[in-house]
Residue frames as a rotation matrix with the C-alpha (Angstrom) as fourth column:
MET 1
-0.678 -0.504 -0.535 78.62
0.304 0.470 -0.829 94.99
0.669 -0.725 -0.166 98.72
SER 2
0.339 0.854 -0.394 76.35
0.728 0.027 0.685 94.98
0.596 -0.519 -0.613 101.75
GLU 3
0.576 -0.066 0.815 76.35
-0.383 -0.902 0.198 97.77
0.722 -0.426 -0.545 104.31
PHE 4
0.927 -0.251 0.277 77.74
-0.156 0.415 0.896 95.33
-0.340 -0.874 0.346 106.87
GLY 5
0.526 -0.758 0.384 80.58
0.847 0.506 -0.161 94.44
-0.072 0.411 0.909 104.51
ILE 6
0.289 -0.387 0.875 81.40
0.319 -0.823 -0.470 98.09
0.902 0.415 -0.114 103.86
GLY 7
0.754 0.050 0.655 81.31
-0.540 -0.521 0.661 98.86
0.374 -0.852 -0.366 107.59
THR 8
0.865 -0.474 0.166 83.56
0.283 0.733 0.619 95.90
-0.415 -0.488 0.768 108.28
LEU 9
0.310 -0.773 0.553 86.10
0.875 0.004 -0.485 97.06
0.373 0.634 0.678 105.68
ALA 10
0.425 -0.121 0.897 86.02
-0.134 -0.988 -0.070 100.59
0.895 -0.090 -0.436 107.11
SER 11
0.908 -0.078 0.411 86.71
-0.408 0.060 0.911 99.19
-0.096 -0.995 0.022 110.58
LEU 12
0.668 -0.698 0.258 89.55
0.673 0.715 0.191 97.06
-0.318 0.046 0.947 109.25
SER 13
0.357 -0.545 0.759 91.04
0.497 -0.577 -0.648 100.14
0.791 0.608 0.065 107.57
LEU 14
0.659 -0.080 0.748 91.22
-0.562 -0.713 0.419 101.72
0.500 -0.697 -0.515 111.03
VAL 15
0.874 -0.421 0.242 93.11
0.136 0.690 0.710 98.66
-0.466 -0.588 0.661 112.27
GLY 16
0.395 -0.737 0.548 95.60
0.882 0.136 -0.452 99.27
0.258 0.662 0.704 109.47
LEU 17
0.420 -0.193 0.887 95.83
-0.055 -0.981 -0.188 102.93
0.906 0.030 -0.423 110.46
ALA 18
0.883 -0.060 0.465 96.37
-0.469 -0.085 0.879 102.03
-0.013 -0.995 -0.104 114.12
THR 19
0.711 -0.657 0.250 99.10
0.597 0.752 0.279 99.56
-0.371 -0.049 0.927 113.15
GLY 20
0.274 -0.594 0.756 100.80
0.703 -0.413 -0.579 102.17
0.657 0.690 0.304 110.96
CYS 21
0.579 -0.001 0.815 100.59
-0.370 -0.892 0.262 104.73
0.727 -0.453 -0.517 113.77
PHE 22
0.936 -0.302 0.182 102.14
-0.022 0.465 0.885 102.26
-0.352 -0.832 0.429 116.20
LEU 23
0.401 -0.818 0.412 105.04
0.913 0.395 -0.106 101.78
-0.076 0.418 0.905 113.80
TYR 24
0.369 -0.207 0.906 105.30
0.266 -0.911 -0.316 105.56
0.891 0.358 -0.281 113.37
MET 25
0.835 -0.029 0.549 105.60
-0.508 -0.423 0.750 105.98
0.210 -0.906 -0.368 117.15
TRP 26
0.810 -0.549 0.207 108.03
0.374 0.755 0.538 103.09
-0.451 -0.358 0.817 117.39
GLY 27
0.326 -0.692 0.644 110.23
0.855 -0.076 -0.513 104.69
0.404 0.718 0.567 114.74
GLY 28
0.553 -0.096 0.828 110.33
-0.216 -0.976 0.031 107.85
0.805 -0.196 -0.561 116.84
ARG 29
0.816 -0.213 0.537 111.84
-0.528 0.099 0.843 105.87
-0.233 -0.972 -0.032 119.70
LYS 30
0.288 -0.693 0.661 114.10
0.152 0.714 0.683 103.39
-0.946 -0.096 0.311 117.94
GLN 31
-0.573 -0.558 0.600 114.74
0.617 0.187 0.764 102.75
-0.539 0.808 0.238 114.26
LYS 32
-0.432 0.367 -0.824 113.72
-0.395 -0.898 -0.193 105.72
-0.811 0.242 0.533 112.10
TYR 33
-0.910 0.080 -0.406 113.06
-0.368 0.294 0.882 103.48
0.190 0.952 -0.239 109.10
MET 34
-0.689 0.712 -0.135 110.08
0.712 0.630 -0.310 102.01
-0.136 -0.309 -0.941 111.01
ARG 35
-0.085 0.630 -0.772 108.46
0.240 -0.739 -0.629 105.45
-0.967 -0.239 -0.088 111.00
ARG 36
-0.331 -0.158 -0.930 109.48
-0.621 -0.706 0.340 106.59
-0.711 0.690 0.136 107.58
PHE 37
-0.637 -0.087 -0.766 109.09
-0.741 0.341 0.578 103.48
0.211 0.936 -0.282 105.48
VAL 38
-0.903 0.306 -0.302 107.32
0.333 0.942 -0.039 100.64
0.273 -0.136 -0.952 107.30
GLY 39
-0.493 0.752 -0.437 104.61
0.405 -0.246 -0.881 102.67
-0.770 -0.611 -0.184 109.05
SER 40
-0.313 0.350 -0.883 103.95
-0.693 -0.720 -0.039 104.63
-0.649 0.600 0.468 105.88
LEU 41
-0.842 -0.013 -0.539 103.78
-0.424 0.635 0.646 101.38
0.334 0.773 -0.540 103.88
VAL 42
-0.786 0.591 -0.184 101.19
0.602 0.661 -0.449 99.92
-0.143 -0.463 -0.874 106.25
ILE 43
-0.279 0.697 -0.660 99.07
0.054 -0.675 -0.736 103.09
-0.959 -0.241 0.151 106.09
ALA 44
-0.384 0.096 -0.918 99.27
-0.871 -0.369 0.325 103.43
-0.308 0.924 0.225 102.30
GLY 45
-0.940 -0.031 -0.341 98.79
-0.168 0.909 0.381 99.68
0.298 0.416 -0.859 101.90
ALA 46
-0.656 0.748 -0.097 95.67
0.493 0.328 -0.806 99.62
-0.571 -0.577 -0.584 104.08
SER 47
-0.082 0.631 -0.771 94.10
-0.379 -0.735 -0.562 102.40
-0.922 0.246 0.299 102.03
MET 48
-0.490 -0.162 -0.857 95.04
-0.872 0.079 0.483 100.77
-0.011 0.984 -0.180 98.73
VAL 49
-0.984 0.169 -0.064 93.76
0.171 0.985 -0.025 97.35
0.059 -0.035 -0.998 99.81
MET 50
-0.348 0.908 -0.235 90.45
0.327 -0.117 -0.938 98.93
-0.879 -0.403 -0.256 100.80
SER 51
-0.135 0.243 -0.961 90.32
-0.782 -0.622 -0.047 100.65
-0.608 0.745 0.274 97.40
LEU 52
-0.832 -0.225 -0.508 90.89
-0.503 0.694 0.516 97.29
0.236 0.684 -0.690 95.75
LEU 53
-0.856 0.514 -0.045 88.20
0.475 0.750 -0.460 95.60
-0.203 -0.415 -0.887 97.85
MET 54
-0.071 0.839 -0.539 85.78
0.137 -0.527 -0.839 98.44
-0.988 -0.133 -0.078 97.08
ASN 55
0.185 0.065 0.981 86.54
0.932 0.305 -0.196 98.04
-0.312 0.950 -0.004 93.33
ARG 56
0.976 0.120 -0.183 88.08
0.082 -0.976 -0.200 101.52
-0.203 0.180 -0.963 93.18
PHE 57
0.295 -0.955 -0.021 91.76
0.346 0.086 0.934 100.64
-0.891 -0.283 0.356 92.78
SER 58
0.979 -0.200 0.029 93.94
-0.047 -0.361 -0.931 102.44
0.197 0.911 -0.363 90.28
PHE 59
0.376 -0.913 -0.155 97.67
0.890 0.403 -0.212 102.00
0.256 -0.058 0.965 89.80
TRP 60
0.044 -0.302 0.952 97.97
0.060 -0.951 -0.304 105.76
0.997 0.071 -0.024 90.32
LEU 61
0.872 0.355 0.338 97.24
-0.304 -0.149 0.941 105.10
0.384 -0.923 -0.022 94.02
LEU 62
0.574 -0.748 -0.334 100.69
0.791 0.612 -0.011 103.51
0.213 -0.257 0.943 94.27
LEU 63
-0.102 -0.593 0.799 101.99
0.286 -0.786 -0.548 107.09
0.953 0.173 0.249 94.32
THR 64
0.725 0.451 0.520 100.57
-0.312 -0.458 0.832 107.51
0.614 -0.766 -0.191 97.82
TYR 65
0.799 -0.447 -0.401 103.30
0.601 0.605 0.522 105.39
0.009 -0.658 0.753 99.39
PRO 66
-0.235 -0.956 0.178 106.29
0.905 -0.282 -0.318 107.53
0.354 0.086 0.931 98.34
ILE 67
-0.052 0.275 0.960 104.29
-0.029 -0.961 0.274 110.66
0.998 -0.013 0.058 99.17
ILE 68
0.905 0.410 0.114 103.47
-0.140 0.033 0.990 109.47
0.402 -0.911 0.088 102.69
ALA 69
0.539 -0.785 -0.306 107.00
0.842 0.491 0.224 108.13
-0.026 -0.378 0.925 103.21
GLY 70
-0.297 -0.641 0.708 108.40
0.637 -0.685 -0.354 111.46
0.712 0.346 0.612 102.00
GLY 71
0.335 0.509 0.793 106.14
-0.274 -0.753 0.599 113.37
0.902 -0.418 -0.113 104.36
MET 72
0.993 0.072 -0.088 107.14
0.054 0.379 0.924 111.17
0.100 -0.923 0.373 107.28
THR 73
0.245 -0.969 -0.009 110.79
0.945 0.241 -0.220 111.72
0.215 0.045 0.976 106.41
LEU 74
0.139 -0.158 0.978 110.52
0.131 -0.975 -0.176 115.49
0.982 0.153 -0.115 106.76
GLY 75
-0.673 -0.430 -0.602 111.99
0.657 0.026 -0.753 116.73
0.340 -0.902 0.265 110.02
TYR 76
0.257 0.832 0.492 109.58
0.339 -0.555 0.760 118.50
0.905 -0.028 -0.424 112.33
GLY 77
0.344 -0.191 -0.919 111.61
0.938 0.020 0.347 119.18
-0.048 -0.981 0.185 115.47
ALA 78
-0.172 -0.410 0.896 112.31
0.337 -0.879 -0.338 122.78
0.926 0.244 0.289 116.51
ASN 79
-0.534 -0.078 -0.842 112.54
0.845 -0.100 -0.526 124.96
-0.043 -0.992 0.119 119.60
GLU 80
-0.918 0.197 -0.344 111.15
-0.175 -0.980 -0.094 128.28
-0.355 -0.027 0.934 118.32
LEU 81
-0.131 0.977 0.166 107.38
0.065 0.176 -0.982 128.57
-0.989 -0.118 -0.086 117.89
PHE 82
0.350 0.269 -0.897 107.55
-0.791 -0.428 -0.437 129.87
-0.502 0.863 0.063 114.31
LEU 83
-0.520 -0.634 -0.573 109.87
-0.836 0.517 0.186 127.04
0.178 0.575 -0.798 113.23
LYS 84
-0.804 0.311 0.506 107.71
-0.018 0.840 -0.543 124.45
-0.594 -0.446 -0.670 115.03
VAL 85
0.226 0.964 -0.140 104.60
-0.152 -0.107 -0.983 125.63
-0.962 0.243 0.122 113.21
LEU 86
0.229 -0.206 -0.952 106.41
-0.949 -0.263 -0.171 125.87
-0.215 0.943 -0.255 109.87
LYS 87
-0.758 -0.620 -0.204 108.05
-0.649 0.748 0.140 122.44
0.066 0.238 -0.969 110.06
ARG 88
-0.673 0.572 0.469 104.93
0.146 0.725 -0.673 120.71
-0.725 -0.385 -0.571 111.30
SER 89
0.336 0.785 -0.520 102.87
-0.429 -0.364 -0.827 122.43
-0.839 0.501 0.215 108.60
LEU 90
-0.099 -0.465 -0.880 105.27
-0.993 0.101 0.059 121.20
0.061 0.880 -0.472 105.91
PHE 91
-0.944 -0.216 0.249 105.16
-0.266 0.945 -0.189 117.72
-0.195 -0.245 -0.950 107.43
ALA 92
-0.221 0.950 0.221 101.35
0.078 0.243 -0.967 117.78
-0.972 -0.197 -0.128 107.42
ALA 93
0.374 0.349 -0.859 101.22
-0.757 -0.421 -0.500 119.13
-0.536 0.837 0.106 103.85
GLY 94
-0.559 -0.678 -0.477 103.57
-0.827 0.491 0.272 116.39
0.050 0.547 -0.836 102.72
VAL 95
-0.918 0.233 0.322 101.40
0.117 0.933 -0.340 113.64
-0.380 -0.274 -0.884 104.16
ILE 96
-0.025 0.981 -0.191 98.04
-0.022 -0.191 -0.981 115.23
-0.999 -0.020 0.026 103.27
SER 97
-0.188 -0.078 -0.979 99.10
-0.898 -0.390 0.204 115.58
-0.398 0.918 0.004 99.64
ALA 98
-0.985 -0.070 0.155 98.58
-0.019 0.950 0.310 111.83
-0.169 0.303 -0.938 99.31
GLY 99
-0.212 0.977 0.004 94.89
0.397 0.090 -0.913 112.68
-0.893 -0.192 -0.407 99.58
LEU 100
0.025 0.166 -0.986 95.22
-0.700 -0.701 -0.136 114.73
-0.714 0.693 0.098 96.42
VAL 101
-0.902 -0.345 -0.259 96.14
-0.428 0.642 0.636 111.56
-0.053 0.685 -0.727 94.55
TYR 102
-0.664 0.723 0.189 92.84
0.605 0.669 -0.432 110.03
-0.438 -0.172 -0.882 95.64
CYS 103
0.073 0.715 -0.695 91.01
0.003 -0.697 -0.717 113.20
-0.997 0.050 -0.053 94.62
PHE 104
-0.290 -0.250 -0.924 92.52
-0.866 -0.341 0.365 113.19
-0.406 0.906 -0.118 91.14
VAL 105
-0.989 -0.097 -0.114 91.89
-0.136 0.905 0.404 109.44
0.064 0.415 -0.908 90.70
PHE 106
-0.589 0.805 -0.066 88.38
0.758 0.523 -0.390 109.25
-0.279 -0.280 -0.918 92.17
GLY 107
-0.819 0.251 0.516 87.21
0.094 -0.829 0.551 112.81
0.566 0.500 0.655 91.51
GLY 108
0.034 0.998 0.050 83.71
0.141 -0.054 0.989 113.91
0.989 -0.027 -0.143 92.55
ASN 109
0.859 0.487 0.155 83.02
-0.095 -0.146 0.985 113.34
0.502 -0.861 -0.079 96.21
ALA 110
0.320 -0.825 -0.466 86.67
0.906 0.410 -0.104 112.61
0.277 -0.389 0.879 97.01
TRP 111
-0.443 -0.454 0.773 87.22
0.285 -0.889 -0.358 116.37
0.850 0.061 0.523 97.01
TRP 112
0.417 0.673 0.610 84.65
-0.458 -0.424 0.781 116.61
0.785 -0.605 0.131 99.82
VAL 113
0.847 -0.231 -0.479 86.70
0.497 0.667 0.555 114.13
0.192 -0.708 0.680 101.83
LEU 114
-0.120 -0.960 0.252 89.80
0.734 -0.257 -0.629 116.27
0.669 0.110 0.735 101.31
LEU 115
0.096 0.210 0.973 88.23
-0.289 -0.930 0.229 119.13
0.953 -0.303 -0.029 103.28
PRO 116
0.900 0.210 0.381 87.87
-0.413 0.140 0.900 117.24
0.136 -0.968 0.213 106.59
HIS 117
0.648 -0.745 -0.158 91.15
0.722 0.667 -0.183 115.42
0.242 0.005 0.970 105.84
VAL 118
-0.211 -0.724 0.657 92.95
0.382 -0.680 -0.626 118.77
0.900 0.119 0.420 105.80
GLY 119
0.313 0.425 0.849 90.93
-0.543 -0.653 0.528 120.05
0.779 -0.627 0.026 108.77
VAL 120
0.998 0.057 -0.011 91.58
-0.028 0.626 0.779 117.05
0.051 -0.778 0.627 110.99
ALA 121
0.389 -0.921 -0.005 95.22
0.849 0.360 -0.386 116.90
0.357 0.146 0.923 109.91
SER 122
0.074 -0.326 0.943 95.58
-0.032 -0.945 -0.324 120.57
0.997 -0.006 -0.080 110.83
TRP 123
0.865 0.261 0.428 94.93
-0.428 -0.059 0.902 119.59
0.261 -0.963 0.060 114.42
SER 124
0.703 -0.676 -0.222 98.14
0.699 0.713 0.045 117.56
0.128 -0.187 0.974 114.24
ILE 125
-0.074 -0.722 0.688 100.02
0.374 -0.659 -0.652 120.84
0.925 0.208 0.319 113.90
TYR 126
0.347 0.298 0.889 98.45
-0.655 -0.602 0.457 122.17
0.671 -0.741 -0.014 117.09
LEU 127
0.996 0.089 0.022 99.02
-0.080 0.718 0.691 118.88
0.045 -0.690 0.722 118.90
GLY 128
0.462 -0.887 -0.007 102.64
0.803 0.421 -0.422 118.72
0.377 0.189 0.907 117.78
VAL 129
-0.162 -0.506 0.847 103.36
0.083 -0.862 -0.499 122.34
0.983 -0.010 0.182 118.71
LYS 130
0.322 0.388 0.864 101.53
-0.777 -0.414 0.475 122.42
0.541 -0.824 0.168 122.04
ASN 131
-0.327 -0.466 -0.822 102.36
-0.086 0.881 -0.466 118.81
0.941 -0.082 -0.328 122.91
PRO 132
-0.015 0.399 0.917 99.97
-0.914 -0.378 0.150 118.62
0.407 -0.835 0.370 125.92
ILE 133
0.910 0.332 0.249 100.33
-0.403 0.851 0.336 114.83
-0.100 -0.406 0.908 126.29
HIS 134
0.254 -0.844 0.473 103.19
-0.066 0.473 0.878 112.35
-0.965 -0.254 0.064 126.54
ALA 135
-0.238 -0.458 -0.857 105.35
-0.822 -0.375 0.429 112.45
-0.518 0.806 -0.287 123.41
ALA 136
-0.965 -0.142 0.222 104.78
-0.026 0.889 0.457 108.79
-0.262 0.435 -0.861 122.51
ALA 137
-0.167 0.975 0.144 101.00
0.712 0.220 -0.667 109.27
-0.682 -0.009 -0.731 122.65
GLU 138
0.256 0.217 -0.942 101.25
-0.288 -0.913 -0.288 112.60
-0.923 0.345 -0.171 120.81
GLU 139
-0.676 -0.572 -0.465 103.17
-0.620 0.101 0.778 110.97
-0.398 0.814 -0.423 117.95
THR 140
-0.803 0.440 0.402 100.56
0.493 0.869 0.032 108.23
-0.335 0.224 -0.915 117.68
PHE 141
0.177 0.954 -0.244 97.67
0.618 -0.301 -0.726 110.72
-0.766 -0.023 -0.643 117.54
VAL 142
-0.050 -0.283 -0.958 99.50
-0.553 -0.791 0.263 113.06
-0.832 0.543 -0.117 115.15
CYS 143
-0.947 -0.320 -0.013 99.93
-0.208 0.582 0.786 110.12
-0.244 0.747 -0.618 112.79
ALA 144
-0.479 0.841 0.253 96.26
0.776 0.540 -0.327 109.21
-0.411 0.039 -0.911 113.14
PHE 145
0.281 0.576 -0.767 95.08
0.136 -0.816 -0.562 112.80
-0.950 0.054 -0.308 112.49
LEU 146
-0.349 -0.530 -0.773 97.32
-0.647 -0.461 0.608 113.11
-0.678 0.712 -0.182 109.44
ASN 147
-0.940 -0.206 -0.271 96.24
-0.339 0.637 0.692 109.85
0.030 0.742 -0.669 107.85
LEU 148
-0.493 0.819 0.293 92.61
0.102 0.389 -0.915 109.37
-0.864 -0.421 -0.276 108.89
GLY 149
0.222 0.593 -0.774 91.37
-0.698 -0.458 -0.551 110.87
-0.681 0.662 0.313 105.63
LEU 150
-0.544 -0.506 -0.670 93.34
-0.834 0.415 0.364 108.29
0.094 0.756 -0.647 103.63
MET 151
-0.934 0.246 0.259 91.18
0.149 0.927 -0.343 105.59
-0.325 -0.282 -0.903 105.19
MET 152
-0.104 0.963 -0.250 88.04
-0.027 -0.254 -0.967 107.41
-0.994 -0.094 0.052 104.05
TYR 153
-0.343 -0.068 -0.937 88.80
-0.821 -0.462 0.335 107.85
-0.456 0.884 0.103 100.32
PRO 154
-0.990 -0.075 -0.123 88.21
-0.131 0.821 0.556 104.21
0.059 0.566 -0.822 99.30
PHE 155
-0.555 0.830 -0.062 84.63
0.732 0.451 -0.511 104.48
-0.395 -0.329 -0.858 100.54
VAL 156
-0.639 0.300 -0.708 83.70
-0.393 -0.919 -0.034 107.56
-0.661 0.257 0.705 98.49
VAL 157
-0.013 0.725 0.689 80.52
0.567 0.573 -0.592 107.03
-0.823 0.383 -0.419 96.48
């Protein structure tokens, strides 16, 4: 595939991520199933479609959907600092573990993507605990931080 084609697919994967994050935020305001199941389906689906288009698809990648949905189902609300950090860390670990599926399937350089995936997703813990911006924006960016790495795995060489 040409560099332009790969760049176009990478950009489209970010559209899928943005759509999933919108649904994640929406589910925080209205119907929880939008966050837990529809937003997670869009995010997992975008990553799997990109894997398919990059000729990297494996049926094992289907495991990412229940993992992401499970992570997004974990409660993360709390009032005490320790509980906030703990719950948000578990939430992040639940969602980031979908990246492990990609690492086991793709191997090699996918492990190098896991490092920034975990690092960037760790910022979601800070953002969720400190919450320095409006909650609706914070939820959108937390979702983006947690799942950005998933959009990168299909493009591993």
